[in-house]
C-alpha positions as CSV (number, residue, x, y, z in Angstrom):
1,M,114.0,147.9,126.4
2,V,113.3,150.2,128.4
3,K,109.1,152.1,129.5
4,L,107.8,154.8,131.3
5,N,104.7,155.9,131.9
6,K,106.0,158.1,134.8
7,I,108.7,161.2,133.9
8,Y,108.8,162.7,137.8
9,T,109.8,160.3,140.2
10,R,110.3,162.6,142.8
11,T,114.0,161.1,143.2
12,G,116.0,163.8,142.2
13,D,114.7,166.6,144.8
14,D,117.6,166.9,146.8
15,G,120.1,167.0,143.3
16,T,121.3,163.6,143.2
17,T,120.5,161.7,140.1
18,G,120.6,158.0,139.9
19,L,123.2,156.3,137.7
20,V,123.0,152.4,136.1
21,G,123.1,150.5,138.9
22,G,121.5,152.1,141.3
23,G,123.8,154.2,142.6
24,R,122.6,157.7,143.8
25,I,125.6,161.0,142.4
26,S,125.2,164.7,142.7
27,K,123.7,166.4,139.8
28,A,127.0,168.3,140.3
29,D,129.2,166.4,140.0
30,P,131.5,166.3,136.4
31,L,130.0,163.0,135.1
32,M,126.7,164.3,134.9
33,A,128.0,167.0,133.5
34,A,129.7,165.2,130.5
35,I,126.3,163.4,130.2
36,G,124.7,166.5,130.2
37,D,127.1,167.8,127.8
38,V,126.8,164.6,125.7
39,D,122.8,165.4,125.9
40,E,122.9,168.6,124.8
41,A,124.7,167.4,121.8
42,N,121.9,165.2,121.0
43,S,119.3,167.3,120.7
44,A,122.1,170.4,118.9
45,I,122.0,168.0,115.6
46,G,118.0,166.7,116.8
47,V,117.3,170.8,115.4
48,A,120.5,169.8,112.4
49,L,117.8,167.5,111.6
50,V,115.1,170.0,110.6
51,W,117.9,171.6,107.7
52,V,119.0,168.2,106.5
53,D,117.5,167.4,102.6
54,D,119.8,164.3,102.3
55,A,117.7,161.6,102.8
56,D,121.1,159.4,102.9
57,A,122.5,162.2,105.6
58,A,120.1,162.1,108.2
59,A,119.3,159.3,108.2
60,T,123.2,158.5,109.2
61,L,123.1,162.0,111.6
62,R,119.6,159.7,113.6
63,R,122.6,156.5,113.7
64,V,124.5,159.3,115.3
65,Q,121.4,159.9,118.2
66,N,120.8,156.7,118.9
67,E,124.7,156.2,119.4
68,L,125.3,159.2,121.8
69,F,122.6,158.0,123.9
70,D,124.4,154.5,124.0
71,L,127.7,157.1,124.8
72,G,125.4,158.2,127.8
73,A,124.1,155.1,129.1
74,D,128.1,154.5,128.9
75,L,129.0,156.8,131.1
76,A,126.6,156.1,133.2
77,T,127.3,152.8,133.9
78,P,130.1,152.2,136.8
79,L,132.6,150.1,134.3
80,D,132.8,147.4,136.5
81,M,129.1,146.2,135.4
82,E,129.1,143.1,133.8
83,G,126.6,143.7,130.3
84,A,126.9,146.9,130.2
85,L,125.7,148.9,126.8
86,R,129.5,149.8,125.7
87,V,130.7,152.2,123.4
88,T,133.1,150.1,121.1
89,T,136.4,149.5,118.8
90,E,133.4,148.8,115.1
91,Q,132.1,152.3,116.1
92,I,134.8,154.0,116.1
93,D,136.5,152.3,112.8
94,R,132.8,152.7,111.6
95,L,133.1,157.2,112.2
96,E,137.1,156.6,111.0
97,R,136.5,154.8,107.4
98,E,133.1,157.4,106.9
99,I,135.1,160.7,107.7
100,D,137.2,159.4,105.6
101,A,134.7,159.1,102.9
102,M,133.3,162.1,103.0
103,N,136.7,163.6,102.8
104,D,137.0,162.0,99.4
105,H,135.0,163.9,98.7
106,L,135.5,167.3,99.0
107,S,137.7,170.1,98.4
108,P,140.6,170.7,100.1
109,L,140.2,173.2,103.1
110,T,142.2,176.3,102.0
111,S,142.4,178.4,105.6
112,F,140.6,177.3,108.7
113,V,136.0,176.5,108.7
114,L,134.5,179.1,110.0
115,P,130.9,177.8,111.5
116,G,128.1,178.5,108.8
117,G,127.5,177.3,105.7
118,A,123.9,175.5,105.1
119,A,121.3,175.6,107.7
120,G,122.0,171.8,109.6
121,A,125.7,172.8,108.3
122,A,126.3,175.4,110.7
123,Q,123.8,173.4,113.3
124,L,126.8,170.9,112.4
125,H,129.7,173.0,113.4
126,L,126.8,173.7,116.5
127,A,126.6,170.4,117.5
128,R,130.2,169.7,116.9
129,A,131.4,172.8,119.5
130,I,129.2,170.8,122.1
131,V,130.7,167.9,122.0
132,R,134.2,169.4,122.0
133,R,132.8,170.7,125.7
134,A,131.4,166.6,126.2
135,E,134.8,165.2,125.6
136,R,136.0,168.0,128.2
137,S,133.5,167.2,130.9
138,A,134.2,163.4,129.4
139,V,138.1,163.8,130.8
140,A,137.4,165.8,133.6
141,A,135.0,162.8,134.9
142,S,137.6,160.3,133.8
143,A,140.3,161.4,136.9
144,D,137.2,159.9,139.6
145,N,135.2,158.1,137.2
146,A,136.7,154.6,135.7
147,L,135.5,155.0,132.6
148,N,135.2,153.1,129.4
149,P,137.8,154.1,127.6
150,K,136.4,153.8,123.9
151,A,133.7,155.6,125.3
152,L,136.2,159.4,125.0
153,T,137.9,157.8,121.7
154,Y,134.6,158.1,120.4
155,I,133.7,161.1,121.3
156,N,137.3,162.6,120.3
157,R,136.4,161.4,116.9
158,L,132.9,162.0,116.4
159,S,134.0,165.6,116.4
160,D,135.5,165.3,113.5
161,W,132.3,163.5,112.1
162,L,130.5,166.5,112.9
163,F,133.1,168.8,111.3
164,V,133.7,167.1,108.2
165,A,129.8,166.5,108.4
166,A,129.6,170.1,108.0
167,R,131.9,170.6,105.4
168,R,129.8,167.6,103.4
169,L,126.3,169.6,103.8
170,N,128.6,173.1,103.3
171,N,128.0,171.4,99.0
172,L,131.0,169.2,99.5
173,G,132.9,172.3,101.0
174,A,132.8,174.8,98.4
175,S,130.2,176.9,100.7
176,D,132.1,176.9,103.3
177,V,132.7,180.1,105.1
178,L,136.8,179.9,105.1
179,W,138.6,182.3,107.9
180,V,140.3,185.0,106.6
181,L,143.5,185.9,109.2
182,G,143.3,189.8,109.7
183,A,140.1,190.6,108.2
184,S,139.2,193.5,110.4
185,R,142.4,195.0,111.0
């Protein structure tokens, strides 16, 4: 259990931050960029939840928010640390099952989808774009840090999940905003 009595510690005033296990790295380190991007994606999902009135979708998004905290903890923990909280194959498999289940009820795509539609869907498209950035940051961080490969897979799958979830919130795809090739020419 996490217990925080004091929010500021002053330990980061020198431009470093702590990792799980006690190590410290620069706040400018690519690993911290990845962790920060995951946190930003989580925040974007929180904003989307303000606009989501579907109870099942909201509950699922809250679960994903918790998993993003798990993902951040996984990234912040040295890979060789025993007993660490790690993203699992089961979480990835569940995302894939949920993508397939949501996709079964969506109208087929006839064009690329532009971010937009219902407010909640538009916010999920933003979260998806942030997750894509988090993935790029995590891949960059993996060049110098041993990271859980399942964490990288999870974040890749999550962007797909958010895309399909946004389409679901867009009236099962009927309210998707479609790209019209060359429309402004």
